[in-house]
PAZAPA-4460 file (N, C-alpha, C; in steps of 0.05 Angstrom, whole numbers, plus 32768, in hexadecimal, padded with zeros to 4 digits):
% residues 220
    n_x    n_y    n_z   ca_x   ca_y   ca_z    c_x    c_y    c_z   seq   type   mol
   830C   7AF3   8318   831B   7B0D   8309   833A   7B06   830E     1      X     A
   8343   7B0A   82F2   8365   7B03   82FB   836F   7B20   82F2     2      X     A
   837F   7B27   8307   8391   7B40   8304   83B0   7B42   8306     3      X     A
   83AF   7B49   82EE   83D3   7B4B   82E0   83E2   7B63   82E1     4      X     A
   83F7   7B67   82E4   8406   7B7C   82EA   8424   7B75   82DB     5      X     A
   8424   7B81   82C2   8438   7B7E   82AC   8447   7B91   829F     6      X     A
   8459   7B8F   829C   8464   7BA0   8281   8461   7B96   8265     7      X     A
   8451   7BA6   825F   844A   7B98   8243   8449   7BB1   8231     8      X     A
   8440   7BA9   8214   843A   7BC0   81FC   8421   7BB2   81F2     9      X     A
   8410   7BC3   81E9   83EF   7BB4   81DA   83EF   7BBF   81C2    10      X     A
   83E6   7BB0   81AF   83DB   7BB3   8193   83C2   7BB0   8196    11      X     A
   83AF   7BC2   818D   8393   7BBD   8188   838E   7BB8   8167    12      X     A
   837F   7BA5   8154   837B   7BA6   813D   8361   7BA0   8137    13      X     A
   8350   7BB0   8131   8332   7BB1   8128   832D   7BC9   8118    14      X     A
   8310   7BD6   8116   830D   7BE0   810A   8323   7BF9   810B    15      X     A
   8332   7C06   811F   8343   7C16   8121   835B   7C03   812B    16      X     A
   8371   7C13   8126   8387   7C04   8136   8393   7C16   8146    17      X     A
   839E   7C0D   815D   83A8   7C1D   8179   83C2   7C0D   8185    18      X     A
   83D2   7C15   8195   83EB   7C0F   819F   83EC   7C1D   81B7    19      X     A
   83F9   7C0E   81C9   8402   7C19   81E1   8424   7C11   81E9    20      X     A
   8439   7C21   81EF   844F   7C1A   81E6   8457   7C11   8205    21      X     A
   846B   7BFE   820D   8471   7BED   821E   8477   7C00   8239    22      X     A
   8461   7BF6   824D   8465   7C0A   8265   8458   7BF0   827B    23      X     A
   8457   7BF3   8296   844A   7BE5   82AC   8428   7BEA   82A5    24      X     A
   8421   7BD7   82AD   83FF   7BDF   82A6   83F4   7BC5   82BA    25      X     A
   83D8   7BC8   82BF   83C6   7BB6   82CE   83B9   7BA6   82B4    26      X     A
   83B6   7B8C   82B0   83A2   7B80   82A1   8390   7B77   82AE    27      X     A
   8377   7B70   82A4   835B   7B6A   82B8   834F   7B56   82A7    28      X     A
   8351   7B3E   82AD   833A   7B2D   82A3   8325   7B21   82AD    29      X     A
   830E   7B26   82A8   82F5   7B26   82B9   82E8   7B0B   82B1    30      X     A
   82DA   7B03   82C6   82D4   7AE5   82C1   82BE   7AE6   82A6    31      X     A
   82AF   7AF5   82A1   82A0   7AF4   8282   82B4   7AF3   826F    32      X     A
   82CB   7AFB   8270   82DF   7AFF   825A   82EB   7B1C   8254    33      X     A
   82E0   7B2D   825E   82EA   7B48   8256   8301   7B4B   8263    34      X     A
   8317   7B5A   824C   832D   7B5E   8257   8333   7B7E   8254    35      X     A
   8341   7B87   8269   8345   7BA7   826E   8361   7BAB   8270    36      X     A
   8369   7BBC   8261   8381   7BC6   8268   8389   7BE3   8278    37      X     A
   8395   7BE5   828F   8392   7BFA   829A   83AD   7C09   82A0    38      X     A
   83AF   7C24   82A7   83D0   7C32   82AC   83C1   7C34   82CD    39      X     A
   83DB   7C41   82DC   83D7   7C47   82F4   83C6   7C6B   82F5    40      X     A
   83BD   7C6D   82E0   83B3   7C8D   82E6   839A   7C85   82D7    41      X     A
   8386   7C99   82D6   8369   7C97   82C8   8355   7C81   82D8    42      X     A
   833E   7C8A   82CE   832D   7C7B   82D7   831F   7C65   82C0    43      X     A
   8326   7C6B   82A6   8323   7C58   8297   8339   7C46   8285    44      X     A
   832A   7C2C   827A   8340   7C1E   8271   8353   7C2C   825B    45      X     A
   8366   7C21   8253   837D   7C32   8241   836D   7C1F   821E    46      X     A
   836D   7C00   8229   835C   7BF2   8212   8350   7BDE   821E    47      X     A
   833A   7BD0   820F   832C   7BBE   8217   8326   7BA6   8204    48      X     A
   8318   7B91   820A   8310   7B7F   81FB   82F3   7B6F   8204    49      X     A
   82DE   7B78   81FC   82C5   7B6E   8209   82BD   7B53   81FE    50      X     A
   82AF   7B44   8212   82A8   7B28   8209   8297   7B2B   81F4    51      X     A
   8291   7B10   81E8   829F   7AF9   81EC   82BC   7AFC   81DB    52      X     A
   82D5   7AF0   81E6   82E6   7AF1   81D4   82F9   7ADE   81DF    53      X     A
   8312   7AD5   81D0   8322   7AC0   81D3   833A   7AC8   81DD    54      X     A
   8346   7AC3   81F7   835C   7AC9   8200   836F   7AB5   81FD    55      X     A
   8381   7ABD   81F2   839C   7A9E   81ED   83B5   7AAF   8201    56      X     A
   83C0   7A9C   8210   83D6   7AA6   821B   83F2   7A99   8211    57      X     A
   8402   7AA2   820A   841D   7A9C   81FF   8436   7AA3   8210    58      X     A
   844B   7A93   8207   8463   7A9D   8216   846D   7AC1   8214    59      X     A
   8463   7ACB   8201   8469   7AE9   8203   8455   7AFF   8208    60      X     A
   843F   7AED   820E   842A   7B04   8210   8415   7AF4   8206    61      X     A
   83F2   7B04   8206   83DA   7B04   8206   83D3   7B05   81ED    62      X     A
   83BF   7AF8   81DC   83B8   7B02   81C5   8390   7AFB   81CF    63      X     A
   837F   7B12   81C9   8368   7B08   81CD   835B   7B13   81B4    64      X     A
   8345   7B02   81AE   833B   7B05   818F   831D   7B0A   8196    65      X     A
   830F   7B1E   818A   82F2   7B26   818D   82DD   7B15   817D    66      X     A
   82CA   7B1B   8180   82B3   7B09   8173   82B2   7B13   8153    67      X     A
   82BD   7B30   814E   82C2   7B3B   8134   82D6   7B37   8123    68      X     A
   82EB   7B2B   8135   8309   7B29   812D   8314   7B37   8135    69      X     A
   8314   7B4E   8142   8325   7B66   8150   8333   7B56   8162    70      X     A
   834D   7B5A   8160   836A   7B53   8171   8371   7B61   8184    71      X     A
   8378   7B5B   819C   838D   7B67   81B2   83A5   7B54   81B8    72      X     A
   83BD   7B63   81AD   83D3   7B56   81B0   83DA   7B63   81C7    73      X     A
   83E4   7B54   81E0   83F9   7B5E   81F5   840E   7B50   81F7    74      X     A
   8423   7B5E   81F2   843D   7B56   81F6   844A   7B57   8213    75      X     A
   844E   7B41   8220   8454   7B47   823A   8474   7B42   823F    76      X     A
   847F   7B54   824B   84A1   7B59   8247   849E   7B42   826D    77      X     A
   8497   7B47   827C   8496   7B45   8293   847B   7B43   82AA    78      X     A
   847B   7B32   82BA   8462   7B2E   82CB   846A   7B34   82DE    79      X     A
   845E   7B49   82F4   8465   7B51   830F   844F   7B45   8325    80      X     A
   8436   7B3E   831B   8423   7B3C   832C   8411   7B27   831D    81      X     A
   8405   7B0D   831E   83EF   7B05   8317   83DD   7AF7   8329    82      X     A
   83C7   7B05   8333   83B4   7AFC   8348   839A   7AF7   833B    83      X     A
   838E   7AE4   8343   836E   7ADA   833F   835E   7AD4   8352    84      X     A
   8349   7AE3   8351   8332   7AE6   8369   831A   7ADD   835E    85      X     A
   8308   7ACA   8370   82F0   7AC5   8360   82DF   7ADD   8371    86      X     A
   82D3   7AF1   8367   82C1   7B03   8372   82A9   7AF7   837C    87      X     A
   829B   7AE8   836B   8284   7AD9   836D   8267   7AF4   835C    88      X     A
   824D   7AEF   8366   8238   7AFD   835A   823A   7B1E   8362    89      X     A
   8232   7B26   8355   8234   7B45   8352   8214   7B4B   8355    90      X     A
   8212   7B58   8370   81F5   7B61   8377   81E9   7B7B   8360    91      X     A
   81FC   7B88   835E   81F3   7B9E   834D   81F2   7BB9   835B    92      X     A
   81F7   7BD2   834E   81FA   7BEA   8357   81DA   7BF0   836B    93      X     A
   81DE   7BF7   8381   81C7   7C06   838C   81CC   7C1B   8390    94      X     A
   81B7   7C33   8381   81BB   7C52   837F   81A6   7C5B   839D    95      X     A
   81C0   7C74   83A1   81AF   7C7E   83BE   81A1   7C99   83B2    96      X     A
   8193   7CA7   83B9   8184   7CBF   83B1   8178   7CB9   839A    97      X     A
   8176   7CA7   8388   816C   7CA5   8372   814C   7CB1   8373    98      X     A
   8137   7CC2   8364   8123   7CC6   836A   810E   7CAE   8373    99      X     A
   8116   7C99   8367   8106   7C81   8371   8109   7C77   8389   100      X     A
   8124   7C75   8397   8121   7C6F   83AD   8117   7C88   83C2   101      X     A
   811C   7CA1   83BA   8110   7CBB   83CB   80F0   7CB4   83CC   102      X     A
   80EA   7CB0   83B4   80C7   7CB0   83B1   80BD   7C94   83C2   103      X     A
   80CB   7C84   83C8   80C5   7C69   83DB   80C2   7C6F   83F3   104      X     A
   80DD   7C7D   83FF   80E1   7C86   841D   80C7   7CA1   8421   105      X     A
   80C5   7CA9   840E   80B0   7CC8   8415   8095   7CB5   8416   106      X     A
   8096   7CA6   8409   807A   7C97   8406   8071   7C86   8428   107      X     A
   8086   7C7D   842F   8080   7C74   844E   8086   7C86   845D   108      X     A
   8088   7CA0   845A   8089   7CAE   8472   8084   7CCA   8466   109      X     A
   8069   7CCF   845E   805C   7CE5   8453   805C   7CFE   846D   110      X     A
   8059   7CF7   8484   805A   7D0A   8491   8073   7D22   8499   111      X     A
   808C   7D13   8488   80A7   7D1F   848C   809F   7D3E   8476   112      X     A
   808A   7D3A   8464   8086   7D4B   8452   8075   7D5E   845E   113      X     A
   8063   7D5B   846A   804B   7D6B   8477   803B   7D58   848E   114      X     A
   8037   7D63   84A3   8030   7D51   84B7   8013   7D51   84B1   115      X     A
   8005   7D2F   84B7   7FF1   7D2C   84AD   7FED   7D1C   8492   116      X     A
   8004   7D23   8480   7FFD   7D1D   8463   7FF9   7D01   8460   117      X     A
   7FEC   7CF1   8451   7FEE   7CD0   8450   7FEE   7CCE   842D   118      X     A
   7FF3   7CBA   842A   7FFA   7CB0   8410   7FE1   7C9F   8409   119      X     A
   7FDA   7CAF   83EA   7FBF   7C99   83DE   7FCD   7C88   83C7   120      X     A
   7FDE   7C93   83C0   7FF0   7C86   83A5   8001   7C8B   839C   121      X     A
   8016   7C7F   8395   802E   7C84   8388   802E   7C84   8369   122      X     A
   8040   7C94   835B   8037   7C9D   833C   8016   7C96   8336   123      X     A
   8010   7CB0   8339   7FF4   7CAE   8338   7FF1   7CBB   831C   124      X     A
   7FE2   7CAB   8307   7FE6   7CB2   82E9   7FDB   7CCD   82DF   125      X     A
   7FE4   7CDD   82D0   7FD6   7CF9   82C3   7FDD   7CEF   82A6   126      X     A
   7FD1   7D00   8294   7FD1   7D04   827A   7FF1   7D07   826A   127      X     A
   7FFB   7D16   8282   8014   7D1E   8277   802C   7D11   828C   128      X     A
   8026   7CF6   829A   803D   7CEA   82A6   8030   7CE9   82C6   129      X     A
   803F   7CD6   82D8   8036   7CD1   82F2   803D   7CE6   8304   130      X     A
   802F   7CE6   8315   802E   7CFA   8329   803E   7CE6   8343   131      X     A
   8053   7CF2   8351   8068   7CDE   8363   8059   7CD3   8378   132      X     A
   804D   7CE3   838D   803D   7CDC   8397   8020   7CE9   83A1   133      X     A
   8008   7CE0   83A3   7FF1   7CF2   839F   7FE9   7CE5   83C1   134      X     A
   7FEA   7D01   83D2   7FDD   7CFC   83EB   7FC1   7D0B   83F5   135      X     A
   7FBC   7D02   840E   7FA6   7D10   8419   7FAE   7D24   8434   136      X     A
   7FAD   7D3A   843A   7FB6   7D48   8449   7FA2   7D46   8464   137      X     A
   7FA8   7D59   8478   7F97   7D4C   8493   7F79   7D57   848F   138      X     A
   7F76   7D62   847D   7F58   7D6F   8478   7F51   7D61   8463   139      X     A
   7F58   7D4C   8456   7F4D   7D35   8445   7F4B   7D42   842B   140      X     A
   7F66   7D5D   8425   7F6A   7D68   840A   7F78   7D59   83FA   141      X     A
   7F7D   7D59   83DF   7F93   7D50   83D5   7FA6   7D60   83CE   142      X     A
   7FBE   7D52   83C8   7FD9   7D57   83CB   7FEB   7D4B   83B9   143      X     A
   7FF4   7D5A   83A1   8009   7D4D   838F   8021   7D52   8397   144      X     A
   8034   7D3C   8397   8051   7D45   83A7   8060   7D3B   8390   145      X     A
   8077   7D48   8383   8088   7D4A   8379   80A3   7D44   837F   146      X     A
   80AD   7D2C   8375   80CB   7D25   838A   80E4   7D2F   837A   147      X     A
   80F9   7D3B   837E   8112   7D3E   836D   8124   7D3A   8387   148      X     A
   813C   7D30   837C   8155   7D2E   8390   815D   7D4D   8395   149      X     A
   8160   7D5E   8381   8164   7D75   837E   814D   7D87   836E   150      X     A
   8144   7D96   837E   812E   7DA3   8373   8130   7DC1   835E   151      X     A
   812B   7DBD   8345   8135   7DD3   8336   811A   7DDC   832C   152      X     A
   8119   7DF6   8318   80F9   7DFF   8310   80F3   7DEE   82FD   153      X     A
   80FE   7DDE   82F2   80F0   7DCC   82E7   80E1   7DBB   82F2   154      X     A
   80E1   7DAD   8305   80D3   7D9F   8315   80BA   7DB0   831C   155      X     A
   80BC   7DCC   832B   80A5   7DD8   832E   8092   7DDC   8312   156      X     A
   809B   7DDC   82FB   808D   7DDA   82E3   807C   7DC0   82DF   157      X     A
   808B   7DAE   82E6   8083   7D92   82E6   8069   7D8F   82F5   158      X     A
   806A   7D94   830D   8059   7D91   831F   803F   7DAC   831A   159      X     A
   8044   7DBD   830D   802D   7DCB   8308   8027   7DC7   82EE   160      X     A
   802D   7DBB   82D7   801C   7DA8   82C7   800E   7D95   82D7   161      X     A
   8015   7D83   82E6   8008   7D6E   82F4   7FEB   7D78   8301   162      X     A
   7FF0   7D8E   8313   7FDF   7D96   831F   7FC8   7DA7   830E   163      X     A
   7FCF   7DB1   82F8   7FB3   7DB4   82E5   7FA8   7DA1   82DC   164      X     A
   7FB1   7D8B   82D3   7FA6   7D70   82D3   7F94   7D6B   82E8   165      X     A
   7F9D   7D64   8302   7F8F   7D5F   8318   7F7D   7D77   8323   166      X     A
   7F7F   7D88   831C   7F64   7D9E   8320   7F4A   7D9B   830D   167      X     A
   7F4D   7D8B   82FE   7F36   7D84   82ED   7F2D   7D69   82F5   168      X     A
   7F34   7D5E   830A   7F2A   7D40   8312   7F16   7D44   832A   169      X     A
   7EFF   7D46   8322   7EE5   7D48   8335   7EE5   7D33   834F   170      X     A
   7EFA   7D1F   8352   7EFE   7D12   8369   7F14   7D1C   837A   171      X     A
   7F26   7D2A   8370   7F2E   7D38   8383   7F2E   7D57   838F   172      X     A
   7F35   7D57   83A7   7F2A   7D6B   83B4   7F3D   7D87   83BE   173      X     A
   7F38   7D99   83B2   7F4B   7DB3   83B7   7F69   7DA8   83AE   174      X     A
   7F6F   7D9A   839B   7F8B   7D94   8399   7FA4   7DA8   8399   175      X     A
   7FB2   7DA4   83A6   7FD0   7DB9   83A7   7FE4   7DA6   83A5   176      X     A
   7FFD   7DB7   83A1   801B   7DA6   839E   802A   7DA9   83B6   177      X     A
   8039   7D97   83B9   8053   7D9F   83C7   806B   7D91   83BC   178      X     A
   807F   7DA3   83B7   809E   7D98   83A8   80B4   7D91   83BC   179      X     A
   80BD   7D76   83BA   80CA   7D6B   83D0   80E9   7D66   83C5   180      X     A
   80FD   7D6F   83D0   8118   7D68   83C8   812C   7D69   83DC   181      X     A
   813D   7D61   83DA   8156   7D63   83E9   815E   7D7B   83ED   182      X     A
   815B   7D8A   83DB   8167   7DA2   83D5   8152   7DB5   83BF   183      X     A
   814D   7DC9   83CC   8135   7DD8   83B9   8148   7DF4   83B0   184      X     A
   814F   7DF3   8397   8162   7E09   838C   814D   7E26   8395   185      X     A
   8158   7E3B   8399   814B   7E56   839B   813B   7E59   8385   186      X     A
   8140   7E56   836B   8130   7E5E   835A   8116   7E50   8359   187      X     A
   8115   7E39   8365   80FE   7E26   8365   80EC   7E29   837A   188      X     A
   80FA   7E38   8394   80EC   7E3E   83A5   80D8   7E5D   839C   189      X     A
   80E5   7E69   8392   80D1   7E7F   8382   80C4   7E7C   8376   190      X     A
   80C7   7E62   8362   80B0   7E63   834F   8099   7E52   835C   191      X     A
   80A2   7E43   836F   808F   7E2E   837C   807B   7E44   838F   192      X     A
   8086   7E5D   839B   8072   7E64   83A7   8060   7E7C   8396   193      X     A
   806D   7E7D   837B   8059   7E8E   8363   804A   7E7C   8361   194      X     A
   804D   7E63   8359   8030   7E55   834C   8025   7E48   8369   195      X     A
   8025   7E54   8384   8019   7E47   839C   801C   7E2A   83A3   196      X     A
   803B   7E22   83A1   803F   7E0A   83A6   8053   7E04   83B6   197      X     A
   8052   7DF8   83D2   8062   7DF3   83E6   807A   7DE6   83DC   198      X     A
   808F   7DE6   83EC   80AB   7DD6   83E9   80B6   7DD2   83FD   199      X     A
   80C3   7DBC   8403   80CC   7DAD   8415   80E5   7DA4   840E   200      X     A
   80FA   7DA2   8429   8112   7D9B   8423   8114   7D83   8438   201      X     A
   8119   7D68   842C   811B   7D4F   8441   8139   7D4B   8440   202      X     A
   8147   7D43   8451   8161   7D30   8453   8158   7D15   844E   203      X     A
   8163   7D10   8435   8157   7CF2   8431   8169   7CD9   8446   204      X     A
   8183   7CE9   8449   8195   7CD2   8454   8187   7CCE   8477   205      X     A
   8179   7CDF   8482   816A   7CDF   849B   8158   7CCE   8494   206      X     A
   814A   7CD1   847E   8130   7CC0   8478   8136   7CA9   847A   207      X     A
   8145   7CA1   846C   8156   7C83   8464   8162   7C76   8478   208      X     A
   816B   7C83   848A   8172   7C7E   84A5   8191   7C76   84A5   209      X     A
   819F   7C87   848A   81B8   7C82   8488   81CB   7C97   8499   210      X     A
   81BB   7CAE   84A5   81C7   7CBA   84B3   81BB   7CC5   84C7   211      X     A
   81C3   7CD0   84DF   81B4   7CDB   84F7   81A5   7CED   84F2   212      X     A
   818A   7CF9   84FB   8182   7D09   84F5   8189   7D23   84FB   213      X     A
   8183   7D3B   84EE   818D   7D54   84FB   817A   7D6A   84F5   214      X     A
   815D   7D5F   84F1   814A   7D71   84F5   8150   7D85   84D6   215      X     A
   8157   7D7F   84C3   815F   7D8A   84AD   8142   7D90   8494   216      X     A
   812D   7D94   849F   8116   7D96   848D   810A   7DB0   848B   217      X     A
   8105   7DB8   8475   8100   7DD9   8473   80E4   7DDF   845C   218      X     A
   80D0   7DE9   8464   80B9   7DED   845B   80B5   7E09   844A   219      X     A
   80B1   7E0E   8433   80AA   7E27   8423   8087   7E29   8423   220      X     A
***
């Protein structure tokens, strides 16, 4: 990646035309050919050119030409810094607290939902979608677990629909539901109680061993 701090003006010519008057800016040239122009404020680029494009550097500035003929002309008055660094391969963004991660954590630690609970399968198929976790409790009864990062009433409604289908499955015994989230909103708690569904709040950072346990688990 090349980072250039320069006094420059910019003209873009394509389906639309745009100009940036002369000012100090950061010019970014990535290894894949992406060119970005940033100011010292704001998170978005002021202008850019996506690859594939051809960059030509001349004595008075740069010209980038895109695959469809669009042009980015950068007139450079002064260069204040020009640094190139090889960043290497990018492993990609790892999201925490995604529903997939939470489901996986809970699948390996069903006891944190309810003592004696054990996993039968993840993504148990129903005609209207998969139940996140199908479990058995300590008495051998089926338990459908719906997992959310933040538990609102939509999740309770979703679990209610799953339970209606699961109750028709003669291979399951006295199926019931548990709604699990990092935070269960008050309206969802009320609706869950009305539907005969238990709710549990679990500290997912503790479960993932990203933070020291503080016993912040509650059940309704």
